[in-house]
N, C-alpha and C positions, 0 to 999 in steps of 0.2 A: 504494500500500500504506500502511496506517496500523497503528500499534502502540500499544495502550493498556496501561499498566502500573499496577496498583493496588498501591502499596507501603505500604498502611496497616499491614500486619503485618510489615514488613521487619525490625524488631528481633527478631522471633521466627523469622526465616529463611523467610518465606513471601511470594512474589510471585504475583499473579494477572495473567495476560497474555492479551490478546485481540488477534489480528492479523486485519485485514480486507484482502482484495485481490480482484482480478478474475482468474479463471483458469478454464480448462476443459481436460479431458483428463487423462492419467495424470500424477501428481505424486509426487515423492519428497521428503520432508522429512528432514533430518538433524540430529541433535543433535551439537554439537561435542565431539570427544574431549578437546580441550585448548583453552583460550582464552588467547591471548597476554596476558601481564601478570597472569594469575591464578596465585596460588601456593597453591592449595588442593589437598590430596591427593585423588587419584581416589576416587570412591565417596561423597564427602561431600555431594553434591547430586544431585537427580534431578527429572525432570519427572513430574508426577502429574496425573491426571484430564484426559487429553487428549480433547477433543471437537471434531470437525470438522463444520461444517454448510455446506450450500449453500442459502441462503434459509431455508426452514422445514424442510428435510430434513437429518436427521443422517446423515452419510456413514460407511460402514464403512472402517476402515483396517487394514492388516496390517503387522506388523514384518517386516523383511527376514530371510530365513532364514540369510543369511551375515553380513551387516553389522547387528549388533544396535543400531547407532546410527541406522539408517535406517528410516523407515516409508513405506508406499505407500498411496495413495488415488486412486481414479478420480473425477474431478470431472465431473459431467454437462455436456454442451454447453448453452449458454444460461444458465448460472448467473450470477445478477445480482451476487452477492458470496459469496466464500468466507471463512468465519470459522474461525480456528483458536484455540481457547480452552483454556488449560491453567494449572495451578498449578506453580510452580517452588519446590521445597523445597531450600533451601541453608543455608549457614552464616548465622547471625544477623549482622546488621550489626556490623562491628567485629571479628568472629572471625578474619578473615583479615588484619587490619591488624597490622603488627609495631609494637610499642610500644618506644620507646627508653628 
């Protein structure tokens, strides 16, 4: 698995992330409800523009009907690479740092 993060606009609170891995079959991806060490109040960050592709095919994903932090996608057999591409909108760099 590889993860590429473009932090060019981190000071404005925007990260562009691409994750590439090999996978086939039903897949559940989950967004963390709380990240240890983070002291940001809930609701101040979100994932935006989620695109999942298998090779040149864009895959359809669905949000879980019970757990809104989970999404489901079926990855076709023989997929050479699974790419998960999204933007993370969060607090601007330094917003969550406590200043003395």
